[in-house]
C-alpha positions in Angstrom: 72.8 82.5 120.1 71.5 84.5 122.7 70.4 87.4 122.6 73.2 89.5 123.5 75.3 88.0 121.1 73.2 89.2 118.7 73.3 92.6 120.2 77.1 92.2 120.1 76.7 90.8 116.5 74.1 93.6 115.2 76.8 96.5 116.8 79.9 95.2 115.8 78.1 95.0 111.9 76.8 98.6 112.6 80.4 100.0 113.6 81.8 98.0 110.5 79.5 99.7 108.0 79.9 103.1 110.0 83.7 103.1 109.4 83.7 101.9 106.1 81.4 105.1 104.9 83.6 107.4 106.9 86.8 106.0 105.0 85.3 105.8 101.7 83.4 108.7 101.8 86.9 110.8 100.9 87.2 108.4 97.7 83.9 108.7 96.8 84.2 113.1 97.0 87.4 112.6 94.6 85.4 110.3 92.3 82.4 112.4 91.9 84.2 116.0 91.8 86.2 114.6 89.0 83.2 114.2 87.0 81.6 117.9 87.8 82.1 121.3 86.1 84.2 124.1 88.5 80.6 125.7 89.2 79.8 122.3 90.6 82.3 121.9 92.8 80.9 125.1 94.8 77.4 123.9 95.0 76.2 124.9 97.9 74.4 122.1 99.7 77.1 120.0 98.0 76.1 117.5 95.3 77.3 113.9 95.3 76.4 113.2 92.8 77.1 115.2 89.7 74.2 116.8 86.8 75.2 116.3 84.1 78.4 114.2 84.4 81.8 116.3 82.9 84.4 114.4 81.4 86.4 116.9 80.3 88.6 117.0 83.4 90.2 113.9 81.9 90.0 114.8 78.5 92.4 118.1 79.6 93.8 115.6 81.7 95.8 113.8 78.7 95.7 116.3 76.1 96.6 119.8 78.0 98.8 118.6 80.9 100.9 115.6 78.7 99.3 113.2 81.7 99.9 109.9 79.2 104.0 110.8 78.7 103.7 110.9 82.8 101.7 107.5 83.9 103.9 105.6 81.4 107.4 106.9 83.0 105.4 105.6 86.1 104.7 102.6 85.0 108.2 102.3 83.9 109.8 103.0 87.1 107.5 100.8 88.8 107.7 97.8 86.8 111.6 97.6 86.5 111.6 98.3 90.2 109.6 95.6 90.9 111.7 93.0 89.1 114.9 94.8 90.5 113.7 94.5 94.5 111.9 91.2 94.1 114.8 89.2 92.8 117.5 90.7 94.7 115.8 90.6 98.2 114.4 87.4 97.6 117.8 85.7 95.9 119.6 87.2 99.5 116.7 86.7 101.9 117.0 83.2 100.8 121.1 83.0 101.6 120.5 84.5 104.8 117.9 81.4 105.8 119.3 78.9 103.3 123.3 78.8 104.2 125.2 78.7 107.1 128.0 81.3 107.4 130.1 83.1 109.9 128.7 86.0 111.7 125.6 85.1 109.6 123.3 86.8 112.4 125.5 89.7 112.7 125.2 90.9 109.1 121.5 90.5 109.2 121.2 92.5 112.0 123.6 95.2 110.3 121.5 95.0 107.7 118.2 95.7 109.8 119.9 98.4 111.3 120.2 100.4 107.9 116.2 101.0 108.1 116.6 103.2 110.9 118.9 105.4 109.0 116.7 108.1 108.1 116.1 109.2 103.9 117.2 112.8 104.9 120.8 111.3 106.3 121.4 109.1 103.2 119.7 111.7 100.6 123.0 114.1 100.1 125.8 111.2 99.4 123.9 109.8 97.4 123.1 112.5 94.9 126.6 113.2 95.1 127.6 109.6 93.9 125.0 109.6 91.5 125.9 112.9 90.1 129.7 111.7 90.2 128.1 108.1 88.0 126.5 111.1 85.9 122.7 109.5 86.2 121.3 112.6 87.9 118.6 113.5 84.8 118.0 110.0 83.7 116.1 107.2 85.6 119.1 105.3 86.5 118.9 106.3 90.3 115.4 105.5 90.7 116.0 102.2 89.2 119.7 100.9 89.4 119.7 100.8 93.4 116.6 98.5 93.4 118.5 95.9 91.8 120.8 95.6 95.2 117.5 94.4 97.5 115.1 96.0 99.5 115.7 95.7 103.4 111.8 95.3 104.4 111.6 92.7 101.8 114.5 90.6 102.5 113.5 90.8 106.3 110.0 89.5 105.1 110.7 87.1 102.9 113.7 85.9 105.2 111.2 85.1 108.0 109.1 83.2 105.8 112.5 81.0 104.5 113.2 80.2 107.7 109.4 78.1 108.1 110.0 76.1 105.6 110.9 72.6 106.9 114.4 71.9 105.4 113.4 68.3 105.2 112.3 69.8 101.5 115.4 71.0 100.5 117.6 67.6 101.9 114.8 65.6 100.3 115.7 67.5 96.3 119.7 67.4 97.1 119.0 63.4 97.7 117.6 63.5 94.1 120.1 65.3 92.8 119.0 69.4 92.9 121.5 72.8 93.6 121.0 74.9 96.1 119.4 76.9 92.7 117.4 74.4 92.0 115.8 74.3 95.4 115.4 77.7 95.4 113.6 78.2 92.5 111.9 75.2 92.9 110.8 74.8 96.6 110.9 78.3 98.5 110.0 80.6 95.2 106.5 78.4 95.0 105.9 78.3 98.4 106.6 81.8 98.9 103.7 83.3 97.0 102.2 85.1 99.8 104.7 87.0 101.6 106.1 87.7 97.8 102.3 89.1 96.6 103.1 91.4 99.9 106.2 92.6 99.7 105.2 93.5 95.5 101.9 95.5 96.9 103.9 97.6 99.5 106.9 98.1 96.4 104.4 98.8 94.3 102.3 102.1 96.6 106.0 102.8 97.8 107.5 103.4 93.9 103.7 104.4 92.4 103.5 107.0 94.6 106.9 108.2 95.7 107.1 112.2 94.9 110.6 112.8 96.3 112.9 111.0 94.4 111.8 112.0 91.1 111.6 115.4 92.3 115.8 115.0 93.5 116.9 113.3 90.3 114.6 114.3 87.4 115.6 117.1 85.6 113.6 116.8 82.4 109.9 117.4 82.0 108.9 114.5 79.7 110.5 112.4 82.6 108.4 113.5 85.4 106.4 110.8 87.2 102.3 111.3 88.2 103.3 112.6 91.7 105.4 115.2 90.4 102.7 115.9 87.4 99.5 116.3 89.9 101.7 118.9 92.2 102.1 121.2 89.2 98.5 120.4 88.1 97.9 121.3 92.2 100.3 124.5 91.7 100.3 125.6 88.5 97.6 128.4 89.1 96.3 131.0 91.5 93.5 128.5 92.1 93.2 124.6 92.3 91.5 123.4 89.1 89.6 120.7 91.5 87.9 118.5 89.1 91.3 118.4 87.1 92.6 117.5 90.2 91.0 114.7 91.3 90.7 113.5 87.6 94.9 113.1 88.0 94.1 111.8 91.7 91.8 109.1 90.5 93.9 108.3 87.5 97.2 107.4 90.0 94.8 105.9 93.0 93.0 103.1 90.8 96.0 100.9 90.1 96.8 100.8 93.7 93.1 100.1 94.8 92.5 97.3 92.0 95.6 95.2 93.2 95.3 95.5 96.8 91.3 93.9 95.8 92.7 91.5 93.5 95.2 90.1 95.7 93.4 90.7 99.3 93.6 87.3 100.2 97.2 86.5 99.3 98.4 90.1 100.9 96.6 88.6 104.1 98.0 85.5 104.4 101.5 87.1 103.2 101.4 89.3 106.6 100.3 86.5 108.6 102.5 84.2 107.5 105.8 85.9 106.8 107.6 86.4 110.3 105.5 89.5 111.2 103.8 87.2 114.6 107.5 86.5 115.8 
């Protein structure tokens, strides 16, 4: 390796380390602040490592602020949303990819066109519809619509299904397999990477969703983590930073753990699912 290449490699790694520290610092500050007292937050100069560690913010979070109930509500909505979106979207994506029927491409383009509609455009009509159905004040508006598919997930899976050779399904048909068997035994097992990518994004969107729970949930006991954090931040004249950061860490950890546990699969899904054209 020449000196020029070595120098470039060293500079690249130095830049990567610098950017990593830059982006990790807010997360580090959030984590350490959640173990500080209110006085330690305003220490000058700022102390990164708490001395001593204070676990009372987490105790107050779950005893005084009912965070356990909010956490369970968020898990409940997120899990059912994941099941609804992945199941329905994979079936629709398989239909668009596998079957041949009139106006298929036109219907698919119309489906993609719905992605261009801002949420503010459909917010009032959806609210009126759910109100007529008597769903306001329940989890139904957050869960049931997800069983009708997610446009972005349908697009992602359809693009991947199009790359699967037709010879696989033709060979399965010769062996007596029907379309459902081909879908469950061939297409789904091959689509682990794009499905994992879809799970990560849907989980992140649902777990951190603030607007929909705020609109449709009316009972305090049914609130999700995003609403709970907003109430903590606006419930007093001055923000209780240790308590706020403890709640933020509890909310952020599942996303961080999911991403790093499925990082390789996620990267493969992004590169194999039609995003490259």
